[in-house]
N, C-alpha and C positions, 0 to 999 in steps of 0.2 A: 507366480503366485502374489508376488508384492503389488500387482496391479490392484488388488482388493483393498489396499489399506490407505495408502498416502493421498487423501483428498487434497492436500495442499499443493500439489503438482499444478493444478490448473488455475487454483485459487491465489496462491501466494507467492507463485514464481515471480522473481524480480523482474520488472518490466517498467517502461516509461509511464504507464498509467499509475504507477504507486503515488502518484500526484495525490491521492487519496490520502495519504499520509504525510503529504507536504503541508507544513504548517506555515502559513504567510499571513500575518496579521498586519495589514498596513494601517497604522494609526498615526497619522501625522498631525501633530498638534499645531495648528497656525493660530497664533494668539494675536497676530496683527502684524503689520508691516514693520520692518526693522527701523530702529529709531536713527535716523540720518538727518543731519542739520542741512537745511536747504542752502544756507550760505557757504557751507563748508564743501558743498558739492558744485557750487557755483550754478544753482538751479535759476533760470530766468525768473523774473518777478511774477510774470503771468502764470508761469508754470507753479510756482509756490503758492500763489493764491488759489489756483485750481485744486492743488494738493489739500490745502488747509480746509477748504470747503467741502472736498471730497471725504477727508477724514472726520470732519464734524458730523457729516451725514452717516457715515459708517457707524460713529459713536452712538447715534440715535437710532441705529438698526434700520437704515434706509439705503441698503446697497443698490438698488435701482436707481434712486436719484443722484447717489455718488457716481455711479457709473454714467449716468447722463452728463453730469459736469464734466468728467474727464473725456468722454467721447467728443463733446462739443469742443473742448479744447484742443484735442488731438486733429479733429477735422480742420480746425482753423490753421493748424500748423502743418497740414498736408502730411500728417503721420510723422514728420521729423521732430519727435519730442524727446525729452529727458527720459532715461531709462526708468526712473521712479514713478513716472507717469505710466508706464507700460505695467510696471510691477503692481501698481495700484488698481489698475484696470483689470489685469488678471485675477487680483484678490476679490474684486467685486463680481466678476463672473463666476467665480468658485462659490461665493455666498449664495448667488442666485442658481446654483446648480447647472451652470452652462460650461461644461467641461472643455467642449471643442474650442470656443473663443478663449477661455482662460488660458489653455495650452499655447495657443497662438500668442497671447499676450506675454506669457512667461517666457516663450522662445525668443521673443524679441528682446526682453529683459537680458537674458543671459548673453545674447549676441552683443549687446551694448556693454553688459557689466558681467564679465564671466566669472568674476569672484563673488557674485552675490548667492550666498549659500541658499537663502529663503527662495530664491527664485528658481534654483535648481531642484530644491526639493518639492516644491509646489509643482513644477514642471513635471517631475517624476510621479507624483500623485495623479496628475492629470493623464498623463500617457499610460499609466496603469489602469485607470478607469475607462480609458479609451480601448483597452486590450492591446495597446502597442508595448508589448512586454521587452523587447529589445531596446527600444528608445528609453523605456522607464529604467531599465537597468543602468543604461549610460548615465541618465541624469542623476540616479541615486548615488552612483560612484563619484560623480562631479560634487554632488552635494557633500560626500564625505571628504573629498580632497580640499574642498574650498573652506571647509569648516575649521574653526580654531579648536573645537572640542574634538573633532574626529569620532563621531559616535559610531560604535560598532554595527548598531542596528541598521544603519545606512548601507553598510557593505553586504550585511545578510539580505536586505531587500534587494540589492543589485543582484546578487547571486541568485536569490529565487526567482527574479523576473528573467534572467538569462535562462534558468531551468524551464520556466514556463513558456518562454519563446523557442524551446526546443534547441537550446544550445548548450548542452551539458559541459562540453569543454571550457566555455568561457564561465559558466556557473562554477566549475571547480577552481579555476584559475582565481576567481574573486574570492571564494571560500578560504581557499589556502592564504591568500593575503589577510583574510579575516583572522585566521588562526594564528599566523604569524605575529599579527600586531595586538591582538585582543585574546589570547590563548584562555585566560581566566574568566572570560565574560561569555564563553560560548554555553549557551543553554541547551538542555535536553531537546527543547523544540527544535531548535537550530540544528542539532545533530541528526535529528530525523530527516531534515532536508539535505544534509550531507550524504547520508546513506542512500537517499533516492537518487541524487546526483552521480554516486559512484555505481549504483546498479544500472543507471541508464547507460553508463559507459563500461558497463561488464566488468568493472574492477571489484569483483566480488570478495576477492581475498583482502584486498585493501580495506573494504568496507567492514570486515569481520570485528576489529576490535571496538568500533562504534556500536555496531549491531550487538554485541556482546553487552556493552555498557546500557544500551536502551532496554534490552530484554531484562536486565537486572534492576534499572532504577526507574524505568517509566511506571507510573501508577493508573490505575482505571483500566477501562476495558481495551485500551489500546496495547497495554502490557502484554496481553496473551497474543496479540497479532505479531508483535515482535518476537516473543519467544518461539511462535511456530516458524517465523522467517529465519531464526537463528538456527533451529534443528534443521529445517530444509537446507540450510548453507552448509551445516556440517556434512550432511549427507551428500549434497551435490559436489562438493569439494573433495569428498571420499576421506574426510576426517573421521573415519568409523569409531574410534576409540572416543572421541569427543562427542560424537552423536549419541553414543550408548550411554555414557556417563551422564551426558544432559537429559537424556529421556528418563533415565532412572531418577534424577534429580526431580524432574517434574512429576513423576507419578509419587514420589515420596513426599513432597511438598504440597501436592494437591491430590491425594488418593481419591477425592470424590468427583473428579474431573475425568468423565470417560474418554474424552479426546486423547489425553496424554497416555493412556493405556493403548489406545489404538496406535498412537504414535510409536510407542515402545515396541508393539508387536512389529510394525514395519521395520524398525531399526533391526530387530532379530532376524527378520526374514531377508533382509540384504546380505546377511552372511549365513544364510540357511540353518539358523538355529531354531528348528521348528518347535522343539518342546517349549522352549522359553517363549516363542512367539503364540503358542497355543495357551500358554499360562497367562499371557498378557491379554488375549482375546477374551479368555473366560472371565478375567477381572472386568473387561470392557462389557461383557455382556450381562454381568451382575448389576450394572449401573444404567444400562439403556438397552432397549430392545434393539434386537439385530435386524438389518436391513436383509433382504434376500441374498445379496452378494456377500454379506458378512456371515450369514449362515452357511453358505456354500464355502466360504473360506475356513470356517471353523471344523466342518465336515473333512475337507481336504487335509487340514492339519492333523486331525485325528487319525487319518488313514496314513499320512506320511509319518506320524509317530508310532505307527503299528498298534493302534488301538482300534481295531476294526469293529468292535460292537458299537462303541460310541459313535464311530464314523457311520455305521449303518443307521443308527436311530437318528443321528442329526440329518443325515441325507433324507430319511424318511419324513421327518417333520418339515423339512425344507420343502420337499416335493409337494406334501399335503397342502401347505400353506401357500405356495406360490406356483404350483403346476399349471394353474389355468393362464398364466402369462407365457407359458412355453409352447413352441411349436411341437408337433408329434416326434420329429426327429430329435428335439432336444429332451423331450421326455423319455424317448427310448434310450438316449445316451446315459440318463441318470439312473434309469432302470438298471441297466448293465452294471453301473457302478455300485448300487446298492446291493444287487444280487452277489456281486463279487465280494463286497465287504461282508455280507452276512456268511458267506462260505469261508472266508479268512477267519471270521469269528468263531467257527466251529459250529454254526447252525445251518446245517444243509436244507432243514425244513423250509426255513425263511427264504433261504436263497432259491429253493425250487419254487416257492410261492411268487416271488418276485420275476423269476424267469418266466414262469407261465404268464403273468400279468403283461409282460411285455411281449411275449409271443402271441398273445391274444390281440395284440394291436398289429403286429407285424412279424413276419418270419425273419429271424435274425441268427446268424451263425454262432455268435459268441453265446447268446442265450440258450440256443439249442444245445451247444456244448455244456453248458452249465447244468442244464436239465438232464441230459443224458448221463453226466458225470455222477449227478446226484442219485439218480434211479439206479444206475450201475452199482454204485458203491453201497447204497442202503438197501437195495433191492426193494424200492418203494413202488407199489403198483402205480401204473399210469392213470 
């Protein structure tokens, strides 16, 4: 009977595709190249002149011309140039939307200057835009490690990129590092990513505290999705008391939402509390029209609760509205149920009427038995 209720089984079940709820906002603010004195870095004179000219052109918003200056210098040096030339070259390519060449330039930069944070972060952005998520993750983590500020957002980006690369184990490792170093700076959006990572690793129980927080604290349309997922987890983890308490809480706080009444009915059905499941489904029916499957469920519940009169009427209404979608075999099965329900309700005339309707379609031993029983008991002429 529970198959009629919980539609979230197919839609909300934890899976890798919960990426849908993965919040990943890559906003890298590139305000310009780092302030590095050429003399301090022992930059060759010609290189310094190329840098100065390129920076002047960049200030005039002429990245194509700046790139041409740097390219000519690099070609003269056969590529054996100061790391800062590579960095500016990558920066120019980025301004021109040329992600591939930019990534190559930033890669050369970090090979020559592994401690340059800005190069790692720009490289990470390029790798992300190229769809190279594993490489982007590594670059973000390097950007965090080499930075004096150790900004937590870079560890979050690293974790999220690992996850998108299909490496949830690595994603969790980095996220745990993030939590250990910056526990007070973990946002709700980041916790959504953590839950998705834990789901991908099938660590559902470990995800539960975070899921509970998201269901309670998230605002807007996504809050309901987290609430549905939390209820599903309580049920799948066989936490029946929590599932019942939470379903009741949801119907109490949002009595106008039919979905929560249906969910409450499902929770009751998991423990065969048919009367309470029926009450919840009736509340549901007052808020939204029932589907054919839901109408059938309500009729089944009436019968299970020994309310055959209501069951018979519900089955009749259901068959009248949706009988044209059934095969002859299915219709005959429903007619048997209706006839038995009327008989249990103490209305043999209606039981006989339905038995005859079925027998007009096909000879059926059960309907013959009901007909003969009614005729023998009531002595109604055939």
